[in-house]
C-alpha positions in Angstrom: 0.0 0.0 0.0 1.3 3.4 -0.9 1.6 6.4 1.4 -1.0 8.2 -0.7 -3.5 5.4 -0.2 -2.9 5.4 3.6 -3.3 9.2 3.8 -6.6 9.0 1.8 -7.8 6.2 4.1 -7.0 8.3 7.2 -8.8 11.4 5.7 -11.8 9.3 4.9 -11.9 8.0 8.5 -11.5 11.6 9.9 -14.4 12.7 7.6 -16.6 9.9 8.9 -15.8 10.8 12.5 -16.5 14.5 12.0 -19.8 13.7 10.4 -20.8 11.5 13.3 -19.7 14.3 15.7 -21.7 16.9 13.8 -25.0 14.9 14.0 -24.4 13.9 17.6 -23.9 17.5 18.5 -26.9 18.6 16.3 -29.3 16.5 18.2 -27.8 16.5 21.7 -26.4 20.0 22.3 -27.5 21.9 19.2 -24.2 23.8 19.1 -23.8 23.3 15.4 -27.2 24.6 14.6 -26.8 28.0 12.7 -30.3 29.1 13.6 -33.4 27.7 15.4 -36.0 28.5 12.7 -38.4 25.7 11.9 -37.7 25.8 8.1 -33.9 25.4 8.8 -34.4 22.6 11.2 -36.6 20.7 8.7 -34.0 21.1 6.0 -31.1 20.0 8.2 -33.0 17.0 9.6 -33.7 15.9 6.0 -30.0 15.4 5.5 -29.2 12.9 8.3 -29.7 9.7 6.3 -27.8 11.1 3.3 -24.9 12.2 5.5 -24.8 9.0 7.5 -24.9 6.7 4.4 -23.3 8.9 1.7 -20.5 10.3 3.8 -20.0 8.2 6.9 -20.7 4.7 5.7 -19.1 5.1 2.3 -16.1 6.8 3.8 -15.5 4.0 6.3 -16.1 1.3 3.7 -13.8 3.1 1.3 -11.1 3.5 4.0 -11.3 -0.2 5.0 -11.2 -1.2 1.3 -8.2 0.9 0.6 -6.2 -0.3 3.6 -7.0 -3.9 2.9 -6.5 -3.4 -0.9 -10.0 -4.7 -1.7 -11.6 -3.8 -5.0 -14.5 -2.0 -3.3 -12.1 0.6 -1.7 -11.8 3.0 -4.6 -15.5 2.5 -5.4 -16.8 3.5 -2.0 -14.2 6.3 -1.7 -15.6 7.8 -4.9 -19.1 7.4 -3.7 -18.1 9.3 -0.5 -16.5 12.0 -2.5 -19.5 12.4 -4.8 -21.8 12.5 -1.8 -19.8 15.2 -0.1 -19.8 17.3 -3.3 -23.6 16.8 -3.8 -24.5 17.5 -0.2 -22.2 20.6 0.0 -23.9 22.0 -3.2 -27.3 21.3 -1.7 -26.4 23.2 1.5 -24.8 26.1 -0.4 -27.6 26.6 -2.9 -30.2 26.3 -0.1 -28.5 29.1 1.8 -28.2 31.5 -1.1 
């Protein structure tokens, strides 16, 4: 395994952990909530499943696949990257 692959796997794991932290904080403390308006809360709550599958699960599966040199590693890594881009654009365009 190359150093680049290891770095990518570590970044994917960090991404998954940050996503888990975000949603844990969102529901427990509310510290990451930008505003408390009902429309904003509905929009954010609609993203939980997409974030947990598209970013967290795909990032972890991609990282494991890359480290163990399985064929599914690059596939799930690309799925995670695509999910991050899509969800970021959804958030950006919603807030404009």
